[in-house]
The first five atom37 places (N, CA, C, CB, O) and aatype in JSON, in Angstrom:
{
  "aatype": [12, 1, 15, 12, 0, 18, 0, 19, 7, 5, 16, 19, 6, 19, 4, 10, 6, 19, 3, 10, 14, 10, 0, 5, 7, 19, 1, 13, 19, 19, 0, 16, 13, 6, 2, 6, 1, 7, 3, 19, 16, 6, 10, 2, 3, 19, 14, 0, 7, 19, 15, 6, 4, 13, 10, 5, 11, 14, 16, 5, 16, 0, 10, 5, 7, 1, 0, 0, 8, 14, 7, 10, 18, 6, 10, 11, 1, 10, 1, 19, 6, 8, 10, 1, 7, 19, 16, 18, 19, 3, 14, 14, 7, 9, 15, 13, 6, 19, 1, 15, 0, 14, 6, 19, 19, 7, 17, 1, 19, 15],
  "atom_mask": [
    [1, 1, 1, 1, 1],
    [1, 1, 1, 1, 1],
    [1, 1, 1, 1, 1],
    [1, 1, 1, 1, 1],
    [1, 1, 1, 1, 1],
    [1, 1, 1, 1, 1],
    [1, 1, 1, 1, 1],
    [1, 1, 1, 1, 1],
    [1, 1, 1, 0, 1],
    [1, 1, 1, 1, 1],
    [1, 1, 1, 1, 1],
    [1, 1, 1, 1, 1],
    [1, 1, 1, 1, 1],
    [1, 1, 1, 1, 1],
    [1, 1, 1, 1, 1],
    [1, 1, 1, 1, 1],
    [1, 1, 1, 1, 1],
    [1, 1, 1, 1, 1],
    [1, 1, 1, 1, 1],
    [1, 1, 1, 1, 1],
    [1, 1, 1, 1, 1],
    [1, 1, 1, 1, 1],
    [1, 1, 1, 1, 1],
    [1, 1, 1, 1, 1],
    [1, 1, 1, 0, 1],
    [1, 1, 1, 1, 1],
    [1, 1, 1, 1, 1],
    [1, 1, 1, 1, 1],
    [1, 1, 1, 1, 1],
    [1, 1, 1, 1, 1],
    [1, 1, 1, 1, 1],
    [1, 1, 1, 1, 1],
    [1, 1, 1, 1, 1],
    [1, 1, 1, 1, 1],
    [1, 1, 1, 1, 1],
    [1, 1, 1, 1, 1],
    [1, 1, 1, 1, 1],
    [1, 1, 1, 0, 1],
    [1, 1, 1, 1, 1],
    [1, 1, 1, 1, 1],
    [1, 1, 1, 1, 1],
    [1, 1, 1, 1, 1],
    [1, 1, 1, 1, 1],
    [1, 1, 1, 1, 1],
    [1, 1, 1, 1, 1],
    [1, 1, 1, 1, 1],
    [1, 1, 1, 1, 1],
    [1, 1, 1, 1, 1],
    [1, 1, 1, 0, 1],
    [1, 1, 1, 1, 1],
    [1, 1, 1, 1, 1],
    [1, 1, 1, 1, 1],
    [1, 1, 1, 1, 1],
    [1, 1, 1, 1, 1],
    [1, 1, 1, 1, 1],
    [1, 1, 1, 1, 1],
    [1, 1, 1, 1, 1],
    [1, 1, 1, 1, 1],
    [1, 1, 1, 1, 1],
    [1, 1, 1, 1, 1],
    [1, 1, 1, 1, 1],
    [1, 1, 1, 1, 1],
    [1, 1, 1, 1, 1],
    [1, 1, 1, 1, 1],
    [1, 1, 1, 0, 1],
    [1, 1, 1, 1, 1],
    [1, 1, 1, 1, 1],
    [1, 1, 1, 1, 1],
    [1, 1, 1, 1, 1],
    [1, 1, 1, 1, 1],
    [1, 1, 1, 0, 1],
    [1, 1, 1, 1, 1],
    [1, 1, 1, 1, 1],
    [1, 1, 1, 1, 1],
    [1, 1, 1, 1, 1],
    [1, 1, 1, 1, 1],
    [1, 1, 1, 1, 1],
    [1, 1, 1, 1, 1],
    [1, 1, 1, 1, 1],
    [1, 1, 1, 1, 1],
    [1, 1, 1, 1, 1],
    [1, 1, 1, 1, 1],
    [1, 1, 1, 1, 1],
    [1, 1, 1, 1, 1],
    [1, 1, 1, 0, 1],
    [1, 1, 1, 1, 1],
    [1, 1, 1, 1, 1],
    [1, 1, 1, 1, 1],
    [1, 1, 1, 1, 1],
    [1, 1, 1, 1, 1],
    [1, 1, 1, 1, 1],
    [1, 1, 1, 1, 1],
    [1, 1, 1, 0, 1],
    [1, 1, 1, 1, 1],
    [1, 1, 1, 1, 1],
    [1, 1, 1, 1, 1],
    [1, 1, 1, 1, 1],
    [1, 1, 1, 1, 1],
    [1, 1, 1, 1, 1],
    [1, 1, 1, 1, 1],
    [1, 1, 1, 1, 1],
    [1, 1, 1, 1, 1],
    [1, 1, 1, 1, 1],
    [1, 1, 1, 1, 1],
    [1, 1, 1, 1, 1],
    [1, 1, 1, 0, 1],
    [1, 1, 1, 1, 1],
    [1, 1, 1, 1, 1],
    [1, 1, 1, 1, 1],
    [1, 1, 1, 1, 1]
  ],
  "atom_positions": [
    [[-9.31, 50.65, -55.04], [-9.72, 51.13, -56.35], [-9.12, 52.51, -56.57], [-11.26, 51.17, -56.46], [-9.23, 53.39, -55.72]],
    [[-8.49, 52.71, -57.71], [-7.94, 54.0, -58.07], [-8.97, 54.79, -58.86], [-6.64, 53.85, -58.86], [-9.74, 54.21, -59.63]],
    [[-9.0, 56.1, -58.69], [-9.93, 56.93, -59.43], [-9.2, 58.18, -59.91], [-11.15, 57.31, -58.56], [-8.51, 58.83, -59.13]],
    [[-9.36, 58.5, -61.18], [-8.79, 59.71, -61.76], [-9.94, 60.66, -62.06], [-7.96, 59.39, -63.05], [-11.06, 60.22, -62.31]],
    [[-9.68, 61.97, -62.04], [-10.71, 62.96, -62.34], [-10.39, 63.68, -63.64], [-10.84, 63.96, -61.18], [-9.25, 64.08, -63.88]],
    [[-11.41, 63.85, -64.47], [-11.29, 64.52, -65.76], [-12.44, 65.5, -65.9], [-11.29, 63.5, -66.93], [-13.39, 65.47, -65.12]],
    [[-12.36, 66.38, -66.9], [-13.45, 67.29, -67.23], [-14.24, 66.7, -68.39], [-12.91, 68.71, -67.59], [-13.72, 65.91, -69.17]],
    [[-15.52, 67.1, -68.5], [-16.36, 66.65, -69.6], [-15.67, 66.99, -70.92], [-17.78, 67.3, -69.53], [-15.21, 68.12, -71.11]],
    [[-15.59, 66.02, -71.83], [-14.98, 66.22, -73.14], [-13.48, 66.02, -73.18], [0.0, 0.0, 0.0], [-12.9, 65.97, -74.27]],
    [[-12.83, 65.9, -72.03], [-11.39, 65.68, -71.99], [-11.1, 64.21, -72.32], [-10.81, 66.07, -70.6], [-11.89, 63.34, -71.98]],
    [[-9.96, 63.95, -72.97], [-9.59, 62.57, -73.28], [-9.23, 61.82, -72.01], [-8.42, 62.53, -74.28], [-8.38, 62.25, -71.23]],
    [[-9.9, 60.69, -71.82], [-9.67, 59.83, -70.67], [-8.77, 58.69, -71.13], [-11.03, 59.28, -70.08], [-9.01, 58.09, -72.18]],
    [[-7.72, 58.38, -70.37], [-6.85, 57.25, -70.7], [-6.79, 56.29, -69.52], [-5.43, 57.74, -71.08], [-6.54, 56.7, -68.39]],
    [[-7.02, 55.02, -69.81], [-6.95, 53.96, -68.81], [-5.93, 52.94, -69.3], [-8.36, 53.3, -68.57], [-5.96, 52.55, -70.47]],
    [[-5.03, 52.5, -68.43], [-4.02, 51.51, -68.77], [-4.42, 50.16, -68.16], [-2.61, 51.95, -68.26], [-4.67, 50.07, -66.96]],
    [[-4.49, 49.12, -69.0], [-4.87, 47.79, -68.56], [-3.92, 46.75, -69.12], [-6.3, 47.47, -68.97], [-3.29, 46.96, -70.16]],
    [[-3.82, 45.63, -68.42], [-3.13, 44.47, -68.96], [-4.19, 43.43, -69.27], [-2.05, 43.92, -67.97], [-4.91, 42.99, -68.38]],
    [[-4.28, 43.03, -70.53], [-5.24, 42.01, -70.94], [-4.53, 40.67, -70.87], [-5.81, 42.28, -72.39], [-3.55, 40.45, -71.57]],
    [[-5.02, 39.78, -70.03], [-4.36, 38.51, -69.76], [-4.82, 37.44, -70.76], [-4.63, 38.05, -68.32], [-5.54, 36.51, -70.39]],
    [[-4.4, 37.59, -72.02], [-4.68, 36.6, -73.06], [-3.37, 36.16, -73.68], [-5.65, 37.18, -74.14], [-2.47, 36.98, -73.85]],
    [[-3.25, 34.91, -74.03], [-2.03, 34.46, -74.71], [-1.83, 35.21, -76.03], [-2.08, 32.93, -74.98], [-2.79, 35.49, -76.75]],
    [[-0.58, 35.52, -76.32], [-0.29, 36.24, -77.57], [-0.75, 35.48, -78.8], [1.21, 36.51, -77.67], [-1.05, 36.09, -79.83]],
    [[-0.82, 34.16, -78.72], [-1.24, 33.34, -79.86], [-2.67, 33.65, -80.29], [-1.12, 31.86, -79.52], [-3.04, 33.37, -81.43]],
    [[-3.48, 34.23, -79.4], [-4.84, 34.56, -79.78], [-4.93, 35.82, -80.62], [-5.69, 34.71, -78.55], [-5.98, 36.11, -81.18]],
    [[-3.86, 36.58, -80.72], [-3.81, 37.74, -81.59], [-4.83, 38.81, -81.25], [0.0, 0.0, 0.0], [-5.78, 39.01, -82.01]],
    [[-4.66, 39.49, -80.14], [-5.59, 40.53, -79.75], [-5.62, 41.61, -80.82], [-5.2, 41.13, -78.38], [-4.58, 42.13, -81.23]],
    [[-6.83, 41.94, -81.27], [-7.01, 42.92, -82.33], [-7.65, 44.21, -81.86], [-7.83, 42.34, -83.43], [-7.35, 45.28, -82.39]],
    [[-8.54, 44.13, -80.87], [-9.33, 45.29, -80.49], [-9.84, 45.1, -79.07], [-10.51, 45.52, -81.48], [-10.32, 44.02, -78.72]],
    [[-9.73, 46.14, -78.25], [-10.22, 46.07, -76.88], [-11.19, 47.24, -76.66], [-9.03, 46.12, -75.85], [-10.89, 48.38, -77.02]],
    [[-12.35, 46.94, -76.07], [-13.35, 47.97, -75.77], [-13.75, 47.83, -74.31], [-14.59, 47.84, -76.71], [-14.14, 46.76, -73.86]],
    [[-13.66, 48.94, -73.57], [-14.08, 48.96, -72.17], [-15.32, 49.83, -72.07], [-12.93, 49.5, -71.24], [-15.35, 50.96, -72.55]],
    [[-16.35, 49.29, -71.44], [-17.6, 50.03, -71.25], [-17.68, 50.49, -69.8], [-18.84, 49.14, -71.62], [-17.65, 49.69, -68.87]],
    [[-17.78, 51.8, -69.62], [-17.89, 52.42, -68.31], [-19.28, 53.02, -68.16], [-16.79, 53.49, -68.11], [-19.87, 53.52, -69.12]],
    [[-19.8, 52.98, -66.94], [-21.12, 53.55, -66.67], [-21.06, 54.36, -65.39], [-22.19, 52.43, -66.58], [-20.4, 53.98, -64.42]],
    [[-21.78, 55.52, -65.38], [-21.82, 56.32, -64.16], [-23.08, 56.01, -63.37], [-21.75, 57.83, -64.48], [-23.91, 55.2, -63.8]],
    [[-23.23, 56.67, -62.23], [-24.34, 56.37, -61.33], [-25.71, 56.72, -61.92], [-24.16, 57.11, -60.05], [-26.73, 56.22, -61.44]],
    [[-25.76, 57.57, -62.95], [-27.03, 57.92, -63.61], [-27.33, 57.04, -64.81], [-27.0, 59.37, -64.04], [-28.37, 57.21, -65.46]],
    [[-26.43, 56.12, -65.13], [-26.65, 55.23, -66.27], [-26.06, 55.73, -67.57], [0.0, 0.0, 0.0], [-26.25, 55.1, -68.61]],
    [[-25.34, 56.85, -67.54], [-24.65, 57.33, -68.74], [-23.49, 56.39, -69.04], [-24.16, 58.81, -68.57], [-22.74, 56.02, -68.13]],
    [[-23.33, 56.02, -70.29], [-22.31, 55.04, -70.69], [-21.31, 55.71, -71.63], [-22.96, 53.81, -71.38], [-21.67, 56.54, -72.46]],
    [[-20.05, 55.34, -71.46], [-19.01, 55.75, -72.41], [-18.12, 54.55, -72.67], [-18.18, 56.96, -71.87], [-17.88, 53.73, -71.77]],
    [[-17.63, 54.45, -73.89], [-16.73, 53.35, -74.25], [-15.35, 53.9, -74.55], [-17.28, 52.57, -75.47], [-15.21, 54.92, -75.23]],
    [[-14.35, 53.21, -74.04], [-12.97, 53.54, -74.33], [-12.4, 52.43, -75.2], [-12.13, 53.71, -73.01], [-12.63, 51.25, -74.94]],
    [[-11.66, 52.81, -76.25], [-11.09, 51.85, -77.2], [-9.57, 51.9, -77.1], [-11.55, 52.15, -78.64], [-8.99, 52.9, -76.69]],
    [[-8.93, 50.79, -77.5], [-7.47, 50.75, -77.47], [-6.89, 51.68, -78.52], [-6.96, 49.31, -77.69], [-7.5, 51.94, -79.56]],
    [[-5.7, 52.18, -78.22], [-5.01, 53.13, -79.1], [-3.58, 52.66, -79.32], [-5.04, 54.56, -78.49], [-3.06, 51.88, -78.52]],
    [[-2.93, 53.12, -80.39], [-1.54, 52.73, -80.66], [-0.58, 53.2, -79.56], [-1.1, 53.29, -82.01], [-0.84, 54.19, -78.87]],
    [[0.52, 52.5, -79.43], [1.52, 52.79, -78.4], [2.05, 54.22, -78.5], [2.67, 51.81, -78.5], [2.35, 54.83, -77.47]],
    [[2.17, 54.75, -79.69], [2.76, 56.07, -79.88], [1.95, 57.23, -79.31], [0.0, 0.0, 0.0], [2.48, 58.32, -79.14]],
    [[0.67, 57.01, -79.03], [-0.17, 58.1, -78.52], [-0.58, 57.9, -77.06], [-1.4, 58.25, -79.39], [-1.53, 58.53, -76.59]],
    [[0.12, 57.03, -76.36], [-0.28, 56.67, -75.01], [0.86, 56.81, -74.01], [-0.8, 55.26, -74.99], [2.03, 56.61, -74.34]],
    [[0.48, 57.15, -72.78], [1.44, 57.16, -71.67], [1.6, 55.77, -71.06], [0.99, 58.16, -70.6], [2.58, 55.52, -70.36]],
    [[0.66, 54.86, -71.31], [0.68, 53.53, -70.7], [1.96, 52.76, -71.03], [-0.52, 52.72, -71.16], [2.54, 52.11, -70.16]],
    [[2.39, 52.84, -72.27], [3.53, 52.05, -72.72], [4.84, 52.55, -72.14], [3.6, 52.05, -74.23], [5.81, 51.8, -72.05]],
    [[4.87, 53.82, -71.75], [6.06, 54.34, -71.09], [6.18, 53.77, -69.69], [6.02, 55.88, -71.04], [7.28, 53.59, -69.18]],
    [[5.03, 53.47, -69.07], [5.02, 52.91, -67.73], [5.32, 51.41, -67.74], [3.67, 53.17, -67.06], [6.1, 50.93, -66.93]],
    [[4.69, 50.68, -68.67], [4.86, 49.24, -68.74], [4.47, 48.77, -70.14], [4.0, 48.52, -67.64], [3.3, 48.89, -70.52]],
    [[5.4, 48.24, -70.92], [5.15, 47.89, -72.32], [4.07, 46.83, -72.55], [6.4, 47.42, -72.92], [3.58, 46.7, -73.66]],
    [[3.7, 46.06, -71.53], [2.7, 45.01, -71.72], [1.27, 45.52, -71.55], [2.95, 43.87, -70.75], [0.32, 44.76, -71.7]],
    [[1.12, 46.8, -71.24], [-0.22, 47.34, -71.02], [-0.92, 47.71, -72.32], [-0.14, 48.56, -70.13], [-0.29, 47.98, -73.34]],
    [[-2.23, 47.71, -72.26], [-3.08, 48.17, -73.36], [-3.63, 49.53, -72.95], [-4.24, 47.15, -73.69], [-4.12, 49.7, -71.84]],
    [[-3.54, 50.5, -73.86], [-4.04, 51.84, -73.58], [-5.45, 51.97, -74.15], [-3.11, 52.92, -74.17], [-5.69, 51.67, -75.32]],
    [[-6.36, 52.43, -73.32], [-7.74, 52.66, -73.74], [-8.02, 54.15, -73.6], [-8.75, 51.81, -72.91], [-7.72, 54.75, -72.57]],
    [[-8.61, 54.74, -74.64], [-8.92, 56.16, -74.59], [-10.33, 56.42, -75.1], [-7.89, 56.96, -75.41], [-10.87, 55.66, -75.9]],
    [[-10.89, 57.51, -74.63], [-12.21, 57.94, -75.06], [-12.57, 59.23, -74.34], [0.0, 0.0, 0.0], [-11.75, 59.81, -73.63]],
    [[-13.83, 59.66, -74.52], [-14.31, 60.89, -73.89], [-15.69, 60.63, -73.3], [-14.35, 62.06, -74.9], [-16.49, 59.89, -73.86]],
    [[-15.95, 61.25, -72.16], [-17.26, 61.15, -71.54], [-18.02, 62.45, -71.76], [-17.14, 60.82, -70.02], [-17.46, 63.54, -71.59]],
    [[-19.28, 62.34, -72.13], [-20.1, 63.51, -72.43], [-20.84, 64.05, -71.22], [-21.07, 63.18, -73.51], [-21.38, 65.16, -71.27]],
    [[-20.89, 63.27, -70.13], [-21.65, 63.67, -68.95], [-20.8, 63.52, -67.7], [-22.94, 62.85, -68.82], [-19.96, 62.62, -67.63]],
    [[-21.0, 64.39, -66.71], [-20.27, 64.24, -65.45], [-20.74, 63.03, -64.66], [-20.41, 65.49, -64.6], [-21.84, 62.51, -64.89]],
    [[-19.9, 62.58, -63.73], [-20.25, 61.47, -62.85], [-19.05, 60.6, -62.58], [0.0, 0.0, 0.0], [-17.98, 60.79, -63.16]],
    [[-19.23, 59.62, -61.7], [-18.19, 58.65, -61.39], [-18.45, 57.42, -62.26], [-18.17, 58.28, -59.86], [-19.44, 56.71, -62.05]],
    [[-17.58, 57.16, -63.21], [-17.73, 56.05, -64.15], [-16.96, 54.84, -63.66], [-17.25, 56.46, -65.56], [-15.78, 54.95, -63.33]],
    [[-17.61, 53.7, -63.61], [-16.98, 52.45, -63.22], [-16.96, 51.49, -64.39], [-17.7, 51.82, -62.01], [-17.91, 51.44, -65.18]],
    [[-15.89, 50.72, -64.51], [-15.76, 49.74, -65.58], [-16.77, 48.62, -65.37], [-14.32, 49.17, -65.64], [-16.75, 47.95, -64.34]],
    [[-17.65, 48.43, -66.36], [-18.7, 47.41, -66.26], [-18.43, 46.2, -67.14], [-20.03, 48.02, -66.63], [-18.8, 45.08, -66.78]],
    [[-17.78, 46.42, -68.31], [-17.57, 45.31, -69.24], [-16.28, 45.55, -70.02], [-18.78, 45.15, -70.21], [-15.98, 46.68, -70.41]],
    [[-15.53, 44.48, -70.24], [-14.29, 44.54, -71.01], [-14.38, 43.49, -72.1], [-13.03, 44.32, -70.1], [-14.42, 42.29, -71.82]],
    [[-14.4, 43.94, -73.33], [-14.54, 43.06, -74.5], [-13.23, 43.06, -75.29], [-15.74, 43.51, -75.42], [-12.7, 44.11, -75.65]],
    [[-12.7, 41.85, -75.55], [-11.45, 41.71, -76.29], [-11.74, 40.91, -77.55], [-10.35, 41.01, -75.42], [-12.15, 39.76, -77.49]],
    [[-11.51, 41.55, -78.7], [-11.68, 40.86, -79.98], [-10.31, 40.33, -80.41], [-12.28, 41.81, -81.08], [-9.31, 41.04, -80.35]],
    [[-10.28, 39.06, -80.85], [-9.03, 38.44, -81.26], [-9.3, 37.5, -82.43], [-8.36, 37.68, -80.08], [-10.43, 37.41, -82.9]],
    [[-8.28, 36.81, -82.88], [-8.4, 35.97, -84.08], [-9.45, 34.88, -83.96], [-7.08, 35.35, -84.39], [-10.03, 34.47, -84.96]],
    [[-9.7, 34.4, -82.76], [-10.66, 33.32, -82.56], [-12.07, 33.81, -82.21], [-10.17, 32.4, -81.47], [-12.96, 32.98, -82.02]],
    [[-12.29, 35.09, -82.13], [-13.6, 35.61, -81.8], [-13.53, 36.73, -80.78], [0.0, 0.0, 0.0], [-12.65, 37.59, -80.84]],
    [[-14.48, 36.71, -79.84], [-14.58, 37.75, -78.82], [-14.54, 37.09, -77.45], [-15.89, 38.59, -78.99], [-15.18, 36.06, -77.22]],
    [[-13.78, 37.69, -76.54], [-13.72, 37.22, -75.16], [-14.15, 38.37, -74.26], [-12.29, 36.71, -74.79], [-13.68, 39.49, -74.41]],
    [[-15.04, 38.06, -73.32], [-15.43, 39.04, -72.3], [-14.61, 38.72, -71.06], [-16.97, 38.99, -72.0], [-14.65, 37.61, -70.54]],
    [[-13.86, 39.72, -70.59], [-12.94, 39.55, -69.48], [-13.58, 40.15, -68.23], [-11.56, 40.21, -69.78], [-14.2, 41.21, -68.3]],
    [[-13.44, 39.47, -67.09], [-13.93, 40.05, -65.84], [-13.26, 41.4, -65.63], [-13.66, 39.09, -64.63], [-12.03, 41.48, -65.57]],
    [[-14.05, 42.46, -65.53], [-13.43, 43.79, -65.43], [-12.8, 44.02, -64.06], [-14.46, 44.87, -65.71], [-13.38, 43.69, -63.03]],
    [[-11.6, 44.61, -64.05], [-10.99, 44.98, -62.77], [-11.72, 46.19, -62.19], [-9.47, 45.3, -62.96], [-12.49, 46.84, -62.9]],
    [[-11.49, 46.49, -60.94], [-12.12, 47.63, -60.28], [-11.46, 48.93, -60.65], [0.0, 0.0, 0.0], [-10.57, 49.41, -59.94]],
    [[-11.87, 49.51, -61.76], [-11.29, 50.76, -62.24], [-12.41, 51.78, -62.41], [-10.52, 50.55, -63.59], [-13.5, 51.45, -62.9]],
    [[-12.14, 53.01, -61.99], [-13.13, 54.07, -62.17], [-12.42, 55.37, -62.49], [-14.01, 54.22, -60.91], [-11.22, 55.53, -62.23]],
    [[-13.17, 56.3, -63.05], [-12.69, 57.66, -63.23], [-13.85, 58.61, -63.03], [-12.04, 57.85, -64.64], [-15.01, 58.25, -63.26]],
    [[-13.53, 59.8, -62.6], [-14.56, 60.8, -62.33], [-14.49, 61.87, -63.4], [-14.39, 61.42, -60.93], [-13.42, 62.33, -63.78]],
    [[-15.66, 62.27, -63.89], [-15.77, 63.35, -64.87], [-16.54, 64.47, -64.21], [-16.47, 62.86, -66.2], [-17.65, 64.28, -63.71]],
    [[-15.95, 65.64, -64.2], [-16.59, 66.81, -63.62], [-16.88, 67.82, -64.7], [-15.7, 67.44, -62.52], [-16.29, 67.77, -65.78]],
    [[-17.79, 68.73, -64.42], [-18.13, 69.74, -65.41], [-17.1, 70.86, -65.47], [-19.49, 70.31, -65.11], [-17.14, 71.69, -66.38]],
    [[-16.18, 70.91, -64.5], [-15.13, 71.93, -64.48], [-14.13, 71.67, -65.61], [-14.4, 71.94, -63.11], [-13.91, 70.52, -65.97]],
    [[-13.54, 72.71, -66.18], [-12.63, 72.54, -67.31], [-11.23, 72.06, -66.97], [-12.52, 73.81, -68.02], [-10.45, 71.82, -67.89]],
    [[-10.89, 71.9, -65.7], [-9.53, 71.49, -65.38], [-9.5, 70.1, -64.75], [-8.89, 72.5, -64.43], [-10.49, 69.62, -64.21]],
    [[-8.34, 69.47, -64.85], [-8.13, 68.18, -64.17], [-8.01, 68.5, -62.69], [-6.85, 67.41, -64.73], [-7.27, 69.4, -62.29]],
    [[-8.73, 67.75, -61.87], [-8.76, 68.09, -60.45], [-7.96, 67.14, -59.57], [-10.17, 68.11, -59.99], [-7.9, 67.35, -58.36]],
    [[-7.36, 66.12, -60.13], [-6.5, 65.24, -59.34], [-6.94, 63.8, -59.38], [0.0, 0.0, 0.0], [-7.76, 63.41, -60.21]],
    [[-6.37, 63.0, -58.48], [-6.69, 61.57, -58.46], [-6.65, 61.09, -57.02], [-5.7, 60.74, -59.33], [-6.11, 61.75, -56.13]],
    [[-7.25, 59.9, -56.81], [-7.27, 59.35, -55.47], [-7.12, 57.84, -55.55], [-8.56, 59.73, -54.72], [-7.46, 57.22, -56.57]],
    [[-6.61, 57.25, -54.5], [-6.51, 55.8, -54.39], [-7.36, 55.39, -53.19], [-5.02, 55.33, -54.24], [-7.18, 55.92, -52.09]],
    [[-8.27, 54.45, -53.42], [-9.11, 54.01, -52.3], [-9.07, 52.51, -52.16], [-10.56, 54.47, -52.49], [-9.72, 51.96, -51.27]]
  ]
}
């Protein structure tokens, strides 16, 4: 599991590949993250022009948002809205850490 560290209020970006056929017309992706205290934050997909994900791999979906509370946030639910309705995707093991310090403190792979 990879973990990135951010400060409270800093924009968090997560890169994911949503494994749905293009014919389903993905319209909107929402990832729900929760920390150990039960604080929840949602990250939404963003256009390619404002993301680093697409520079790494064009098939990725960029999700961005902000967390209001410190803690280790783990992905709990991934919702994909498309032309035929809504699909809930088994979430991969992704987490990020939010600290109260104002600087980015690094990342780790576990």
